[in-house]
C-alpha positions, 0 to 999 in steps of 0.5 A: 441721315444723322442730324449733326451739328459741330461745336468746338471742332467736334461733331455731335451727333443729334439723333444720339443725343435725343435718344439718350435723354429719356434713358438719362431721365430714368436713371436720374429718377431712379437716383432721386428715389434713393436720395436723402438730400439732407444736404448730400445724397445719403445724408449729412456726410460726403459719401462715395456716391456723391463723389461718383454722381458730381463726376457725372454732373460736372459733365452733365451740367455742361450739356444743353440737355441738363435743365431737361434731364433734371426737371423731375429731379428736384432733390437732385437739382437741389443737391447739385446746387449745393455741392457745386458750392463746395470749394473742392468742386469749383476748383475741379470745374474751373 
């Protein structure tokens, strides 16, 4: 039997969410290993890599699993803390 919950009129398959945590952590750890983080992913300038990951993190940070999947990626967590303060990111998130 599927474990499901309903949020905002949408049904969430909790088993699928649970099964997605480990692959998400693995992907973020791979990105973490490539991250320079000063202050952006690859250095001092925003690149397409930042823009791509910002879009993913906008969604990811809204999930209850955000802290769990970013626990072992401190550079990415710091990166998100910084880029989420950018006016353009704030505007998109509003």
